[in-house]
N, C-alpha and C positions, 0 to 999 in steps of 0.2 A: 759505821764504817762501811765503804761500799765493798761488794763482793763480786769477784770476776769469775766466770765459769771456766773451767780448765779446756783447753783447745782439744784434748784428747778425751773428754768426757764420754764415756760409754753410755749410749742411749738407754740401757737397762737400769742405770743408777741415776738418770736425769731428775726423777722426781725426788732423790735424796741429795742432791747437788747442794741445797741450801745448808746442809750440815757441814760441808767441807770447811776445815780449817781448825783453828784451836780455840776453845771457849774456856773462859774462866769465870769464876763467880763463887757465890755462897748458897748454902742451902740449910735445910732443917731435917731432922729426923726423929721418929717416935715409934713406938711399938709397944704392946702391952707387957713384954718380957724384959724390957730395957729402959733406962732413963732417957728423957728427951736430950736432943744434943744438937749442936750446930757444927757444920763443916765448911771447909773450903773445897773447891774441886777444879780440875782441869780435864778437859775432855778434847781429844783430837781426832779427828776424821780426816783420812787420806785417800788418795785415789792414784792409781798408776795406768789408768786407760782400759783395765779389765772390767767386767761386770759386776764388781763389788767395791766396797770402801772397807778399809781397815780402820778399826776403832780401838783406841786406848784411853783409859781413864784412871786418874788416881784422885784420891781424896785424903784429907787431913781433918782430924778434929780441931776446932778452934773454942777458945774461952768466949765470955760474954763481950770482950773487948775486940774480938777478931784475931787474937794472937794464937799461933799454932800451938796445940797442946802434944800431939802425937800423930803419926801417920796412920792411915786408916786403910780403906778398901782399894785394891787394884783390880782392874779387869781389862781384858783385851779380847778382841774377836773380829768377826768379819759380817758386814751386811751385804748380802747378795740380792740384787733386785732383778725383776723381770717386769719391764715396762709393758703397758698395753698401748702406747702410742697415743693416748689421750691424756696424759699428765699423771697417770696412777701407776704405781708399781706394787706388785706382790712382793714382799720382803721376808728373806730368811736371815736369821741371825745366829751365828755360832758365837758363844760367849764362855770365857773361863775366867775363873777368880782365884786370887791369892788365898781365899778361905777354904779351898778344897772342893769346889763343885764347878761342873760344866753344864751349860744349858743349850738347848735348841729353842729358838722363838720363831713364830710366823706372824706376819701382820700386813699391814698396807701403809704405803706412803702416798700422799696426794696433797697438794696445796699448802706446803709448808708444815705439814702434820705427819708424824709417823706413829702408828699404834702397833704394839706387839704383844703377844701372849705367849707364854712357855708352852712348848708342846712335849718337853723331855727334860728331865734333871738327872744328873749323874754326881754322886758324892763320894769322896774319899772316906776311909774308915774314920779319919779325925774330923771330919766337917761336921758342923751342927746340922740338925735335921731342917731341910729346906725343901718344900714341895712345889713351888712355882711362883708365878707373879704376872703382872701385867705392866707395861711401860707405854707412857704417852710423852712425846716430845713434840714442841710446837714453836715455829717462829712467831714470836709476839713482839711487835714493835721493833724488829730487829735483833732482839735477844732470844736465847734458846732457854725456853722453859722446859721443865720435865718433871713427871711424878713417876714413882716406882711404888707399886702396891704389891705386897709380899704376903705368902702363905707359908709360915714356918713354925717351928717348934710348938705343934698343936694349936695354932691359931688359925682362924678363916682368913681369907684373903682381905687385906685392909691396908691404908696408907702406911708407907714406912719412911721414904724420903721424898723430898721435893726441892727444887733449887731453881735459880734464875741466873744464867750465865751470859757474859758478853763476849762477843768476837774479839780476840786478842790481835 
């Protein structure tokens, strides 16, 4: 599906512009403290002319045939960019989750790729222990591929979820 840049695109988020729109697809998850699972997901990136993107994601657990079993994670936040004028942007991401934590991420966007690492995590009293992670998003053959590695519940940083999403 063709993608058109918004006319009011702020130059500081130009290296993130390929993310704009709605993405849907399926992914897989695993971690030493849980059973492996499959999920469906929708990611939405919007822009209103200012130097940030708004991000919202929701996921649901699916069975072996792809049928929804139950709702899962919801997260929302903002990606703030500071472009260097050469196709690269330093990125800050503020993110909150329905599971009771908020994060600050830092990273870089360039050439259809976004890499982020947590700098800070805050948890509510009822949230599970979560220390941080790394995220990699990439535009691969027009699809959005991503991976999230996590450090939580006493485990070292390791793969947790990965997915391939198509532009809706």
